[in-house]
ModelCIF file with pLDDT and N, C-alpha, C, O atoms, coordinates in Angstrom:
data_MODEL
#
_entry.id   MODEL 
#
_entity.id                         1 
_entity.type                       polymer 
_entity.pdbx_number_of_molecules   1 
#
_entity_poly.entity_id                      1 
_entity_poly.type                           'polypeptide(L)' 
_entity_poly.nstd_linkage                   no 
_entity_poly.nstd_monomer                   no 
_entity_poly.pdbx_seq_one_letter_code       MTGVVREYCNRGVDVQYAPGLGVDHVGGAFVGMPPAYKWLDDRVVGRPTTPNC 
_entity_poly.pdbx_seq_one_letter_code_can   MTGVVREYCNRGVDVQYAPGLGVDHVGGAFVGMPPAYKWLDDRVVGRPTTPNC 
_entity_poly.pdbx_strand_id                 A 
#
loop_
_entity_poly_seq.entity_id 
_entity_poly_seq.num 
_entity_poly_seq.mon_id 
_entity_poly_seq.hetero 
1 1  MET n 
1 2  THR n 
1 3  GLY n 
1 4  VAL n 
1 5  VAL n 
1 6  ARG n 
1 7  GLU n 
1 8  TYR n 
1 9  CYS n 
1 10 ASN n 
1 11 ARG n 
1 12 GLY n 
1 13 VAL n 
1 14 ASP n 
1 15 VAL n 
1 16 GLN n 
1 17 TYR n 
1 18 ALA n 
1 19 PRO n 
1 20 GLY n 
1 21 LEU n 
1 22 GLY n 
1 23 VAL n 
1 24 ASP n 
1 25 HIS n 
1 26 VAL n 
1 27 GLY n 
1 28 GLY n 
1 29 ALA n 
1 30 PHE n 
1 31 VAL n 
1 32 GLY n 
1 33 MET n 
1 34 PRO n 
1 35 PRO n 
1 36 ALA n 
1 37 TYR n 
1 38 LYS n 
1 39 TRP n 
1 40 LEU n 
1 41 ASP n 
1 42 ASP n 
1 43 ARG n 
1 44 VAL n 
1 45 VAL n 
1 46 GLY n 
1 47 ARG n 
1 48 PRO n 
1 49 THR n 
1 50 THR n 
1 51 PRO n 
1 52 ASN n 
1 53 CYS n 
#
_struct_asym.id          A 
_struct_asym.entity_id   1 
#
loop_
_ma_qa_metric.id 
_ma_qa_metric.mode 
_ma_qa_metric.name 
_ma_qa_metric.software_group_id 
_ma_qa_metric.type 
1 global pLDDT . pLDDT 
2 local  pLDDT . pLDDT 
#
_ma_qa_metric_global.metric_id      1 
_ma_qa_metric_global.metric_value   88.04 
_ma_qa_metric_global.model_id       1 
_ma_qa_metric_global.ordinal_id     1 
#
loop_
_ma_qa_metric_local.label_asym_id 
_ma_qa_metric_local.label_comp_id 
_ma_qa_metric_local.label_seq_id 
_ma_qa_metric_local.metric_id 
_ma_qa_metric_local.metric_value 
_ma_qa_metric_local.model_id 
_ma_qa_metric_local.ordinal_id 
A MET 1  2 71.00 1 1  
A THR 2  2 84.00 1 2  
A GLY 3  2 91.00 1 3  
A VAL 4  2 93.00 1 4  
A VAL 5  2 92.00 1 5  
A ARG 6  2 93.00 1 6  
A GLU 7  2 95.00 1 7  
A TYR 8  2 95.00 1 8  
A CYS 9  2 93.00 1 9  
A ASN 10 2 94.00 1 10 
A ARG 11 2 95.00 1 11 
A GLY 12 2 92.00 1 12 
A VAL 13 2 93.00 1 13 
A ASP 14 2 91.00 1 14 
A VAL 15 2 91.00 1 15 
A GLN 16 2 88.00 1 16 
A TYR 17 2 87.00 1 17 
A ALA 18 2 82.00 1 18 
A PRO 19 2 80.00 1 19 
A GLY 20 2 73.00 1 20 
A LEU 21 2 66.00 1 21 
A GLY 22 2 67.00 1 22 
A VAL 23 2 71.00 1 23 
A ASP 24 2 80.00 1 24 
A HIS 25 2 80.00 1 25 
A VAL 26 2 83.00 1 26 
A GLY 27 2 83.00 1 27 
A GLY 28 2 82.00 1 28 
A ALA 29 2 83.00 1 29 
A PHE 30 2 85.00 1 30 
A VAL 31 2 85.00 1 31 
A GLY 32 2 86.00 1 32 
A MET 33 2 89.00 1 33 
A PRO 34 2 92.00 1 34 
A PRO 35 2 89.00 1 35 
A ALA 36 2 90.00 1 36 
A TYR 37 2 94.00 1 37 
A LYS 38 2 94.00 1 38 
A TRP 39 2 92.00 1 39 
A LEU 40 2 95.00 1 40 
A ASP 41 2 97.00 1 41 
A ASP 42 2 96.00 1 42 
A ARG 43 2 94.00 1 43 
A VAL 44 2 97.00 1 44 
A VAL 45 2 98.00 1 45 
A GLY 46 2 97.00 1 46 
A ARG 47 2 96.00 1 47 
A PRO 48 2 93.00 1 48 
A THR 49 2 90.00 1 49 
A THR 50 2 88.00 1 50 
A PRO 51 2 87.00 1 51 
A ASN 52 2 88.00 1 52 
A CYS 53 2 86.00 1 53 
#
loop_
_atom_site.group_PDB 
_atom_site.id 
_atom_site.type_symbol 
_atom_site.label_atom_id 
_atom_site.label_alt_id 
_atom_site.label_comp_id 
_atom_site.label_asym_id 
_atom_site.label_entity_id 
_atom_site.label_seq_id 
_atom_site.pdbx_PDB_ins_code 
_atom_site.Cartn_x 
_atom_site.Cartn_y 
_atom_site.Cartn_z 
_atom_site.occupancy 
_atom_site.B_iso_or_equiv 
_atom_site.pdbx_formal_charge 
_atom_site.auth_seq_id 
_atom_site.auth_comp_id 
_atom_site.auth_asym_id 
_atom_site.auth_atom_id 
_atom_site.pdbx_PDB_model_num 
ATOM 1   N N  . MET A 1 1  ? -22.094 -28.281 -4.158  1.00 71.00 ? 1  MET A N  1 
ATOM 2   C CA . MET A 1 1  ? -22.324 -29.691 -3.925  1.00 71.00 ? 1  MET A CA 1 
ATOM 3   C C  . MET A 1 1  ? -21.309 -30.247 -3.858  1.00 71.00 ? 1  MET A C  1 
ATOM 4   O O  . MET A 1 1  ? -20.477 -30.168 -4.762  1.00 71.00 ? 1  MET A O  1 
ATOM 5   N N  . THR A 1 2  ? -21.097 -31.065 -2.584  1.00 84.00 ? 2  THR A N  1 
ATOM 6   C CA . THR A 1 2  ? -19.583 -31.634 -2.277  1.00 84.00 ? 2  THR A CA 1 
ATOM 7   C C  . THR A 1 2  ? -19.400 -32.905 -3.341  1.00 84.00 ? 2  THR A C  1 
ATOM 8   O O  . THR A 1 2  ? -20.166 -33.342 -4.200  1.00 84.00 ? 2  THR A O  1 
ATOM 9   N N  . GLY A 1 3  ? -18.174 -33.283 -2.960  1.00 91.00 ? 3  GLY A N  1 
ATOM 10  C CA . GLY A 1 3  ? -17.493 -34.473 -3.822  1.00 91.00 ? 3  GLY A CA 1 
ATOM 11  C C  . GLY A 1 3  ? -18.901 -35.840 -3.540  1.00 91.00 ? 3  GLY A C  1 
ATOM 12  O O  . GLY A 1 3  ? -19.583 -36.359 -4.423  1.00 91.00 ? 3  GLY A O  1 
ATOM 13  N N  . VAL A 1 4  ? -18.963 -36.117 -1.998  1.00 93.00 ? 4  VAL A N  1 
ATOM 14  C CA . VAL A 1 4  ? -19.589 -37.012 -1.598  1.00 93.00 ? 4  VAL A CA 1 
ATOM 15  C C  . VAL A 1 4  ? -21.077 -37.090 -1.886  1.00 93.00 ? 4  VAL A C  1 
ATOM 16  O O  . VAL A 1 4  ? -21.524 -38.232 -1.998  1.00 93.00 ? 4  VAL A O  1 
ATOM 17  N N  . VAL A 1 5  ? -21.977 -36.013 -2.035  1.00 92.00 ? 5  VAL A N  1 
ATOM 18  C CA . VAL A 1 5  ? -23.283 -35.786 -2.333  1.00 92.00 ? 5  VAL A CA 1 
ATOM 19  C C  . VAL A 1 5  ? -23.442 -36.051 -3.664  1.00 92.00 ? 5  VAL A C  1 
ATOM 20  O O  . VAL A 1 5  ? -24.504 -36.576 -4.002  1.00 92.00 ? 5  VAL A O  1 
ATOM 21  N N  . ARG A 1 6  ? -22.295 -35.706 -4.821  1.00 93.00 ? 6  ARG A N  1 
ATOM 22  C CA . ARG A 1 6  ? -21.896 -35.466 -6.270  1.00 93.00 ? 6  ARG A CA 1 
ATOM 23  C C  . ARG A 1 6  ? -22.219 -37.257 -6.216  1.00 93.00 ? 6  ARG A C  1 
ATOM 24  O O  . ARG A 1 6  ? -23.220 -37.805 -6.678  1.00 93.00 ? 6  ARG A O  1 
ATOM 25  N N  . GLU A 1 7  ? -21.300 -37.790 -5.663  1.00 95.00 ? 7  GLU A N  1 
ATOM 26  C CA . GLU A 1 7  ? -21.200 -39.195 -6.128  1.00 95.00 ? 7  GLU A CA 1 
ATOM 27  C C  . GLU A 1 7  ? -22.088 -40.019 -5.529  1.00 95.00 ? 7  GLU A C  1 
ATOM 28  O O  . GLU A 1 7  ? -22.339 -41.042 -6.167  1.00 95.00 ? 7  GLU A O  1 
ATOM 29  N N  . TYR A 1 8  ? -22.625 -39.881 -4.518  1.00 95.00 ? 8  TYR A N  1 
ATOM 30  C CA . TYR A 1 8  ? -24.037 -40.717 -3.964  1.00 95.00 ? 8  TYR A CA 1 
ATOM 31  C C  . TYR A 1 8  ? -24.941 -40.253 -5.181  1.00 95.00 ? 8  TYR A C  1 
ATOM 32  O O  . TYR A 1 8  ? -24.993 -41.148 -6.025  1.00 95.00 ? 8  TYR A O  1 
ATOM 33  N N  . CYS A 1 9  ? -25.664 -39.134 -5.527  1.00 93.00 ? 9  CYS A N  1 
ATOM 34  C CA . CYS A 1 9  ? -26.362 -38.797 -6.585  1.00 93.00 ? 9  CYS A CA 1 
ATOM 35  C C  . CYS A 1 9  ? -26.253 -39.508 -7.805  1.00 93.00 ? 9  CYS A C  1 
ATOM 36  O O  . CYS A 1 9  ? -27.120 -40.237 -8.286  1.00 93.00 ? 9  CYS A O  1 
ATOM 37  N N  . ASN A 1 10 ? -25.140 -39.255 -8.277  1.00 94.00 ? 10 ASN A N  1 
ATOM 38  C CA . ASN A 1 10 ? -24.592 -40.202 -9.525  1.00 94.00 ? 10 ASN A CA 1 
ATOM 39  C C  . ASN A 1 10 ? -24.805 -41.865 -9.249  1.00 94.00 ? 10 ASN A C  1 
ATOM 40  O O  . ASN A 1 10 ? -25.013 -42.624 -10.196 1.00 94.00 ? 10 ASN A O  1 
ATOM 41  N N  . ARG A 1 11 ? -24.731 -42.337 -7.872  1.00 95.00 ? 11 ARG A N  1 
ATOM 42  C CA . ARG A 1 11 ? -25.302 -43.818 -7.718  1.00 95.00 ? 11 ARG A CA 1 
ATOM 43  C C  . ARG A 1 11 ? -26.679 -44.029 -7.591  1.00 95.00 ? 11 ARG A C  1 
ATOM 44  O O  . ARG A 1 11 ? -27.175 -45.139 -7.402  1.00 95.00 ? 11 ARG A O  1 
ATOM 45  N N  . GLY A 1 12 ? -27.433 -42.769 -7.712  1.00 92.00 ? 12 GLY A N  1 
ATOM 46  C CA . GLY A 1 12 ? -29.025 -43.137 -7.440  1.00 92.00 ? 12 GLY A CA 1 
ATOM 47  C C  . GLY A 1 12 ? -29.182 -43.143 -6.011  1.00 92.00 ? 12 GLY A C  1 
ATOM 48  O O  . GLY A 1 12 ? -30.209 -43.687 -5.605  1.00 92.00 ? 12 GLY A O  1 
ATOM 49  N N  . VAL A 1 13 ? -28.481 -42.713 -5.248  1.00 93.00 ? 13 VAL A N  1 
ATOM 50  C CA . VAL A 1 13 ? -29.174 -42.353 -3.790  1.00 93.00 ? 13 VAL A CA 1 
ATOM 51  C C  . VAL A 1 13 ? -29.999 -41.342 -3.271  1.00 93.00 ? 13 VAL A C  1 
ATOM 52  O O  . VAL A 1 13 ? -29.813 -40.177 -3.621  1.00 93.00 ? 13 VAL A O  1 
ATOM 53  N N  . ASP A 1 14 ? -30.648 -41.563 -2.694  1.00 91.00 ? 14 ASP A N  1 
ATOM 54  C CA . ASP A 1 14 ? -32.078 -40.540 -2.494  1.00 91.00 ? 14 ASP A CA 1 
ATOM 55  C C  . ASP A 1 14 ? -31.386 -39.565 -1.393  1.00 91.00 ? 14 ASP A C  1 
ATOM 56  O O  . ASP A 1 14 ? -31.339 -39.929 -0.218  1.00 91.00 ? 14 ASP A O  1 
ATOM 57  N N  . VAL A 1 15 ? -30.839 -38.293 -1.814  1.00 91.00 ? 15 VAL A N  1 
ATOM 58  C CA . VAL A 1 15 ? -30.115 -37.710 -1.191  1.00 91.00 ? 15 VAL A CA 1 
ATOM 59  C C  . VAL A 1 15 ? -30.912 -36.331 -1.053  1.00 91.00 ? 15 VAL A C  1 
ATOM 60  O O  . VAL A 1 15 ? -31.335 -35.645 -1.984  1.00 91.00 ? 15 VAL A O  1 
ATOM 61  N N  . GLN A 1 16 ? -31.014 -36.097 0.211   1.00 88.00 ? 16 GLN A N  1 
ATOM 62  C CA . GLN A 1 16 ? -31.383 -34.473 0.457   1.00 88.00 ? 16 GLN A CA 1 
ATOM 63  C C  . GLN A 1 16 ? -30.594 -33.532 1.151   1.00 88.00 ? 16 GLN A C  1 
ATOM 64  O O  . GLN A 1 16 ? -30.554 -33.464 2.379   1.00 88.00 ? 16 GLN A O  1 
ATOM 65  N N  . TYR A 1 17 ? -30.051 -32.902 0.482   1.00 87.00 ? 17 TYR A N  1 
ATOM 66  C CA . TYR A 1 17 ? -28.436 -32.211 0.788   1.00 87.00 ? 17 TYR A CA 1 
ATOM 67  C C  . TYR A 1 17 ? -29.014 -30.705 1.037   1.00 87.00 ? 17 TYR A C  1 
ATOM 68  O O  . TYR A 1 17 ? -29.750 -30.009 0.338   1.00 87.00 ? 17 TYR A O  1 
ATOM 69  N N  . ALA A 1 18 ? -28.184 -30.388 2.741   1.00 82.00 ? 18 ALA A N  1 
ATOM 70  C CA . ALA A 1 18 ? -28.488 -29.301 3.011   1.00 82.00 ? 18 ALA A CA 1 
ATOM 71  C C  . ALA A 1 18 ? -26.976 -28.547 3.077   1.00 82.00 ? 18 ALA A C  1 
ATOM 72  O O  . ALA A 1 18 ? -26.383 -28.790 4.128   1.00 82.00 ? 18 ALA A O  1 
ATOM 73  N N  . PRO A 1 19 ? -26.407 -27.858 2.329   1.00 80.00 ? 19 PRO A N  1 
ATOM 74  C CA . PRO A 1 19 ? -25.175 -27.361 2.374   1.00 80.00 ? 19 PRO A CA 1 
ATOM 75  C C  . PRO A 1 19 ? -24.962 -26.240 3.741   1.00 80.00 ? 19 PRO A C  1 
ATOM 76  O O  . PRO A 1 19 ? -25.913 -25.761 4.358   1.00 80.00 ? 19 PRO A O  1 
ATOM 77  N N  . GLY A 1 20 ? -23.735 -26.000 3.997   1.00 73.00 ? 20 GLY A N  1 
ATOM 78  C CA . GLY A 1 20 ? -23.710 -25.559 5.561   1.00 73.00 ? 20 GLY A CA 1 
ATOM 79  C C  . GLY A 1 20 ? -24.483 -24.450 6.020   1.00 73.00 ? 20 GLY A C  1 
ATOM 80  O O  . GLY A 1 20 ? -24.522 -23.388 5.399   1.00 73.00 ? 20 GLY A O  1 
ATOM 81  N N  . LEU A 1 21 ? -25.124 -24.667 7.128   1.00 66.00 ? 21 LEU A N  1 
ATOM 82  C CA . LEU A 1 21 ? -26.384 -23.705 7.811   1.00 66.00 ? 21 LEU A CA 1 
ATOM 83  C C  . LEU A 1 21 ? -25.633 -22.731 8.483   1.00 66.00 ? 21 LEU A C  1 
ATOM 84  O O  . LEU A 1 21 ? -26.229 -21.810 9.041   1.00 66.00 ? 21 LEU A O  1 
ATOM 85  N N  . GLY A 1 22 ? -24.509 -22.798 8.507   1.00 67.00 ? 22 GLY A N  1 
ATOM 86  C CA . GLY A 1 22 ? -23.931 -21.818 9.926   1.00 67.00 ? 22 GLY A CA 1 
ATOM 87  C C  . GLY A 1 22 ? -22.511 -21.370 9.617   1.00 67.00 ? 22 GLY A C  1 
ATOM 88  O O  . GLY A 1 22 ? -21.971 -21.980 8.693   1.00 67.00 ? 22 GLY A O  1 
ATOM 89  N N  . VAL A 1 23 ? -21.794 -20.401 10.228  1.00 71.00 ? 23 VAL A N  1 
ATOM 90  C CA . VAL A 1 23 ? -20.649 -20.300 9.993   1.00 71.00 ? 23 VAL A CA 1 
ATOM 91  C C  . VAL A 1 23 ? -19.811 -21.526 11.038  1.00 71.00 ? 23 VAL A C  1 
ATOM 92  O O  . VAL A 1 23 ? -18.626 -21.713 10.762  1.00 71.00 ? 23 VAL A O  1 
ATOM 93  N N  . ASP A 1 24 ? -20.134 -21.962 11.665  1.00 80.00 ? 24 ASP A N  1 
ATOM 94  C CA . ASP A 1 24 ? -19.229 -23.388 12.665  1.00 80.00 ? 24 ASP A CA 1 
ATOM 95  C C  . ASP A 1 24 ? -20.590 -24.393 13.063  1.00 80.00 ? 24 ASP A C  1 
ATOM 96  O O  . ASP A 1 24 ? -21.780 -24.110 12.927  1.00 80.00 ? 24 ASP A O  1 
ATOM 97  N N  . HIS A 1 25 ? -20.071 -25.470 13.519  1.00 80.00 ? 25 HIS A N  1 
ATOM 98  C CA . HIS A 1 25 ? -20.830 -26.440 13.811  1.00 80.00 ? 25 HIS A CA 1 
ATOM 99  C C  . HIS A 1 25 ? -21.948 -26.269 14.835  1.00 80.00 ? 25 HIS A C  1 
ATOM 100 O O  . HIS A 1 25 ? -22.915 -27.023 14.949  1.00 80.00 ? 25 HIS A O  1 
ATOM 101 N N  . VAL A 1 26 ? -21.670 -25.087 15.630  1.00 83.00 ? 26 VAL A N  1 
ATOM 102 C CA . VAL A 1 26 ? -22.639 -24.512 16.799  1.00 83.00 ? 26 VAL A CA 1 
ATOM 103 C C  . VAL A 1 26 ? -23.788 -24.209 16.280  1.00 83.00 ? 26 VAL A C  1 
ATOM 104 O O  . VAL A 1 26 ? -24.864 -24.766 16.498  1.00 83.00 ? 26 VAL A O  1 
ATOM 105 N N  . GLY A 1 27 ? -23.475 -22.941 15.291  1.00 83.00 ? 27 GLY A N  1 
ATOM 106 C CA . GLY A 1 27 ? -24.318 -22.407 14.605  1.00 83.00 ? 27 GLY A CA 1 
ATOM 107 C C  . GLY A 1 27 ? -25.328 -23.155 13.501  1.00 83.00 ? 27 GLY A C  1 
ATOM 108 O O  . GLY A 1 27 ? -26.550 -23.014 13.545  1.00 83.00 ? 27 GLY A O  1 
ATOM 109 N N  . GLY A 1 28 ? -24.736 -23.857 12.645  1.00 82.00 ? 28 GLY A N  1 
ATOM 110 C CA . GLY A 1 28 ? -25.129 -24.795 11.832  1.00 82.00 ? 28 GLY A CA 1 
ATOM 111 C C  . GLY A 1 28 ? -26.145 -25.946 12.801  1.00 82.00 ? 28 GLY A C  1 
ATOM 112 O O  . GLY A 1 28 ? -27.241 -26.171 12.288  1.00 82.00 ? 28 GLY A O  1 
ATOM 113 N N  . ALA A 1 29 ? -25.899 -26.556 13.931  1.00 83.00 ? 29 ALA A N  1 
ATOM 114 C CA . ALA A 1 29 ? -26.660 -27.095 14.637  1.00 83.00 ? 29 ALA A CA 1 
ATOM 115 C C  . ALA A 1 29 ? -27.795 -26.288 15.010  1.00 83.00 ? 29 ALA A C  1 
ATOM 116 O O  . ALA A 1 29 ? -28.897 -26.832 14.934  1.00 83.00 ? 29 ALA A O  1 
ATOM 117 N N  . PHE A 1 30 ? -27.723 -24.942 15.446  1.00 85.00 ? 30 PHE A N  1 
ATOM 118 C CA . PHE A 1 30 ? -28.975 -24.357 16.210  1.00 85.00 ? 30 PHE A CA 1 
ATOM 119 C C  . PHE A 1 30 ? -29.936 -24.120 14.664  1.00 85.00 ? 30 PHE A C  1 
ATOM 120 O O  . PHE A 1 30 ? -31.134 -24.386 14.563  1.00 85.00 ? 30 PHE A O  1 
ATOM 121 N N  . VAL A 1 31 ? -29.107 -23.592 13.617  1.00 85.00 ? 31 VAL A N  1 
ATOM 122 C CA . VAL A 1 31 ? -29.900 -23.353 12.608  1.00 85.00 ? 31 VAL A CA 1 
ATOM 123 C C  . VAL A 1 31 ? -30.572 -24.823 11.829  1.00 85.00 ? 31 VAL A C  1 
ATOM 124 O O  . VAL A 1 31 ? -31.692 -24.730 11.328  1.00 85.00 ? 31 VAL A O  1 
ATOM 125 N N  . GLY A 1 32 ? -29.890 -26.033 11.774  1.00 86.00 ? 32 GLY A N  1 
ATOM 126 C CA . GLY A 1 32 ? -30.592 -27.014 11.028  1.00 86.00 ? 32 GLY A CA 1 
ATOM 127 C C  . GLY A 1 32 ? -31.267 -28.083 11.816  1.00 86.00 ? 32 GLY A C  1 
ATOM 128 O O  . GLY A 1 32 ? -31.736 -29.138 11.391  1.00 86.00 ? 32 GLY A O  1 
ATOM 129 N N  . MET A 1 33 ? -31.228 -27.528 13.320  1.00 89.00 ? 33 MET A N  1 
ATOM 130 C CA . MET A 1 33 ? -32.209 -28.382 14.052  1.00 89.00 ? 33 MET A CA 1 
ATOM 131 C C  . MET A 1 33 ? -33.490 -28.546 13.630  1.00 89.00 ? 33 MET A C  1 
ATOM 132 O O  . MET A 1 33 ? -33.822 -29.692 13.329  1.00 89.00 ? 33 MET A O  1 
ATOM 133 N N  . PRO A 1 34 ? -34.388 -27.562 13.525  1.00 92.00 ? 34 PRO A N  1 
ATOM 134 C CA . PRO A 1 34 ? -35.878 -27.750 12.997  1.00 92.00 ? 34 PRO A CA 1 
ATOM 135 C C  . PRO A 1 34 ? -36.119 -28.459 11.474  1.00 92.00 ? 34 PRO A C  1 
ATOM 136 O O  . PRO A 1 34 ? -37.081 -29.158 11.156  1.00 92.00 ? 34 PRO A O  1 
ATOM 137 N N  . PRO A 1 35 ? -35.403 -28.221 10.948  1.00 89.00 ? 35 PRO A N  1 
ATOM 138 C CA . PRO A 1 35 ? -35.401 -29.109 9.243   1.00 89.00 ? 35 PRO A CA 1 
ATOM 139 C C  . PRO A 1 35 ? -35.150 -30.299 9.531   1.00 89.00 ? 35 PRO A C  1 
ATOM 140 O O  . PRO A 1 35 ? -35.785 -31.180 8.952   1.00 89.00 ? 35 PRO A O  1 
ATOM 141 N N  . ALA A 1 36 ? -34.036 -30.681 10.621  1.00 90.00 ? 36 ALA A N  1 
ATOM 142 C CA . ALA A 1 36 ? -33.516 -32.119 10.663  1.00 90.00 ? 36 ALA A CA 1 
ATOM 143 C C  . ALA A 1 36 ? -34.557 -33.172 11.348  1.00 90.00 ? 36 ALA A C  1 
ATOM 144 O O  . ALA A 1 36 ? -34.626 -34.393 11.215  1.00 90.00 ? 36 ALA A O  1 
ATOM 145 N N  . TYR A 1 37 ? -35.605 -31.969 12.387  1.00 94.00 ? 37 TYR A N  1 
ATOM 146 C CA . TYR A 1 37 ? -36.838 -32.750 13.250  1.00 94.00 ? 37 TYR A CA 1 
ATOM 147 C C  . TYR A 1 37 ? -37.799 -32.898 12.611  1.00 94.00 ? 37 TYR A C  1 
ATOM 148 O O  . TYR A 1 37 ? -38.519 -33.882 12.785  1.00 94.00 ? 37 TYR A O  1 
ATOM 149 N N  . LYS A 1 38 ? -38.090 -31.869 11.617  1.00 94.00 ? 38 LYS A N  1 
ATOM 150 C CA . LYS A 1 38 ? -39.202 -32.360 10.449  1.00 94.00 ? 38 LYS A CA 1 
ATOM 151 C C  . LYS A 1 38 ? -39.011 -33.187 9.574   1.00 94.00 ? 38 LYS A C  1 
ATOM 152 O O  . LYS A 1 38 ? -40.038 -33.644 9.072   1.00 94.00 ? 38 LYS A O  1 
ATOM 153 N N  . TRP A 1 39 ? -37.743 -33.681 9.069   1.00 92.00 ? 39 TRP A N  1 
ATOM 154 C CA . TRP A 1 39 ? -37.272 -34.575 8.002   1.00 92.00 ? 39 TRP A CA 1 
ATOM 155 C C  . TRP A 1 39 ? -37.564 -36.239 8.961   1.00 92.00 ? 39 TRP A C  1 
ATOM 156 O O  . TRP A 1 39 ? -38.210 -37.175 8.490   1.00 92.00 ? 39 TRP A O  1 
ATOM 157 N N  . LEU A 1 40 ? -36.962 -36.238 10.218  1.00 95.00 ? 40 LEU A N  1 
ATOM 158 C CA . LEU A 1 40 ? -37.276 -37.126 10.745  1.00 95.00 ? 40 LEU A CA 1 
ATOM 159 C C  . LEU A 1 40 ? -38.849 -37.388 11.016  1.00 95.00 ? 40 LEU A C  1 
ATOM 160 O O  . LEU A 1 40 ? -39.309 -38.513 10.822  1.00 95.00 ? 40 LEU A O  1 
ATOM 161 N N  . ASP A 1 41 ? -39.532 -36.493 11.396  1.00 97.00 ? 41 ASP A N  1 
ATOM 162 C CA . ASP A 1 41 ? -40.876 -36.449 11.277  1.00 97.00 ? 41 ASP A CA 1 
ATOM 163 C C  . ASP A 1 41 ? -41.783 -37.363 10.570  1.00 97.00 ? 41 ASP A C  1 
ATOM 164 O O  . ASP A 1 41 ? -42.549 -38.294 10.815  1.00 97.00 ? 41 ASP A O  1 
ATOM 165 N N  . ASP A 1 42 ? -41.211 -36.460 9.278   1.00 96.00 ? 42 ASP A N  1 
ATOM 166 C CA . ASP A 1 42 ? -41.728 -37.133 7.826   1.00 96.00 ? 42 ASP A CA 1 
ATOM 167 C C  . ASP A 1 42 ? -41.458 -38.572 7.933   1.00 96.00 ? 42 ASP A C  1 
ATOM 168 O O  . ASP A 1 42 ? -42.421 -39.319 7.760   1.00 96.00 ? 42 ASP A O  1 
ATOM 169 N N  . ARG A 1 43 ? -40.266 -39.107 8.199   1.00 94.00 ? 43 ARG A N  1 
ATOM 170 C CA . ARG A 1 43 ? -39.821 -40.301 7.454   1.00 94.00 ? 43 ARG A CA 1 
ATOM 171 C C  . ARG A 1 43 ? -40.919 -41.265 8.758   1.00 94.00 ? 43 ARG A C  1 
ATOM 172 O O  . ARG A 1 43 ? -41.539 -42.256 8.374   1.00 94.00 ? 43 ARG A O  1 
ATOM 173 N N  . VAL A 1 44 ? -41.009 -40.793 10.252  1.00 97.00 ? 44 VAL A N  1 
ATOM 174 C CA . VAL A 1 44 ? -41.622 -41.432 10.790  1.00 97.00 ? 44 VAL A CA 1 
ATOM 175 C C  . VAL A 1 44 ? -43.008 -41.913 10.356  1.00 97.00 ? 44 VAL A C  1 
ATOM 176 O O  . VAL A 1 44 ? -43.289 -43.112 10.349  1.00 97.00 ? 44 VAL A O  1 
ATOM 177 N N  . VAL A 1 45 ? -43.955 -40.860 9.958   1.00 98.00 ? 45 VAL A N  1 
ATOM 178 C CA . VAL A 1 45 ? -45.072 -41.017 9.355   1.00 98.00 ? 45 VAL A CA 1 
ATOM 179 C C  . VAL A 1 45 ? -45.409 -41.438 8.301   1.00 98.00 ? 45 VAL A C  1 
ATOM 180 O O  . VAL A 1 45 ? -46.580 -41.525 7.932   1.00 98.00 ? 45 VAL A O  1 
ATOM 181 N N  . GLY A 1 46 ? -44.140 -41.856 7.476   1.00 97.00 ? 46 GLY A N  1 
ATOM 182 C CA . GLY A 1 46 ? -44.208 -42.131 6.281   1.00 97.00 ? 46 GLY A CA 1 
ATOM 183 C C  . GLY A 1 46 ? -44.641 -41.421 5.088   1.00 97.00 ? 46 GLY A C  1 
ATOM 184 O O  . GLY A 1 46 ? -45.394 -41.763 4.176   1.00 97.00 ? 46 GLY A O  1 
ATOM 185 N N  . ARG A 1 47 ? -43.901 -40.211 5.337   1.00 96.00 ? 47 ARG A N  1 
ATOM 186 C CA . ARG A 1 47 ? -43.989 -39.355 4.320   1.00 96.00 ? 47 ARG A CA 1 
ATOM 187 C C  . ARG A 1 47 ? -42.713 -39.643 3.054   1.00 96.00 ? 47 ARG A C  1 
ATOM 188 O O  . ARG A 1 47 ? -41.803 -40.331 3.517   1.00 96.00 ? 47 ARG A O  1 
ATOM 189 N N  . PRO A 1 48 ? -42.523 -39.282 1.728   1.00 93.00 ? 48 PRO A N  1 
ATOM 190 C CA . PRO A 1 48 ? -41.705 -39.815 1.198   1.00 93.00 ? 48 PRO A CA 1 
ATOM 191 C C  . PRO A 1 48 ? -40.813 -38.844 0.925   1.00 93.00 ? 48 PRO A C  1 
ATOM 192 O O  . PRO A 1 48 ? -41.230 -37.686 0.899   1.00 93.00 ? 48 PRO A O  1 
ATOM 193 N N  . THR A 1 49 ? -39.614 -39.076 0.703   1.00 90.00 ? 49 THR A N  1 
ATOM 194 C CA . THR A 1 49 ? -38.257 -38.112 0.498   1.00 90.00 ? 49 THR A CA 1 
ATOM 195 C C  . THR A 1 49 ? -38.629 -37.328 -0.685  1.00 90.00 ? 49 THR A C  1 
ATOM 196 O O  . THR A 1 49 ? -39.389 -37.692 -1.583  1.00 90.00 ? 49 THR A O  1 
ATOM 197 N N  . THR A 1 50 ? -37.871 -35.964 -0.564  1.00 88.00 ? 50 THR A N  1 
ATOM 198 C CA . THR A 1 50 ? -37.901 -35.209 -1.649  1.00 88.00 ? 50 THR A CA 1 
ATOM 199 C C  . THR A 1 50 ? -35.959 -34.879 -2.115  1.00 88.00 ? 50 THR A C  1 
ATOM 200 O O  . THR A 1 50 ? -35.237 -33.954 -1.745  1.00 88.00 ? 50 THR A O  1 
ATOM 201 N N  . PRO A 1 51 ? -35.684 -35.914 -2.911  1.00 87.00 ? 51 PRO A N  1 
ATOM 202 C CA . PRO A 1 51 ? -34.272 -35.662 -3.259  1.00 87.00 ? 51 PRO A CA 1 
ATOM 203 C C  . PRO A 1 51 ? -34.080 -34.327 -3.871  1.00 87.00 ? 51 PRO A C  1 
ATOM 204 O O  . PRO A 1 51 ? -35.025 -33.663 -4.295  1.00 87.00 ? 51 PRO A O  1 
ATOM 205 N N  . ASN A 1 52 ? -32.769 -33.918 -3.914  1.00 88.00 ? 52 ASN A N  1 
ATOM 206 C CA . ASN A 1 52 ? -32.524 -32.435 -4.518  1.00 88.00 ? 52 ASN A CA 1 
ATOM 207 C C  . ASN A 1 52 ? -31.395 -32.543 -5.273  1.00 88.00 ? 52 ASN A C  1 
ATOM 208 O O  . ASN A 1 52 ? -30.995 -31.458 -5.697  1.00 88.00 ? 52 ASN A O  1 
ATOM 209 N N  . CYS A 1 53 ? -30.592 -33.732 -5.655  1.00 86.00 ? 53 CYS A N  1 
ATOM 210 C CA . CYS A 1 53 ? -29.391 -33.803 -6.585  1.00 86.00 ? 53 CYS A CA 1 
ATOM 211 C C  . CYS A 1 53 ? -29.651 -33.144 -7.751  1.00 86.00 ? 53 CYS A C  1 
ATOM 212 O O  . CYS A 1 53 ? -28.795 -33.091 -8.635  1.00 86.00 ? 53 CYS A O  1 
#
């Protein structure tokens, strides 16, 4: 967990942290896109978040 994530968690922010999903930004974008779209879809339809601090 990064320092920024830890700080947000300590302040009670609803954080869903996903550590580096690829070896670079392009690889991480391809691997991270499906869960990112799922997260957005869940927010649009009103599903609650699941913080993982």
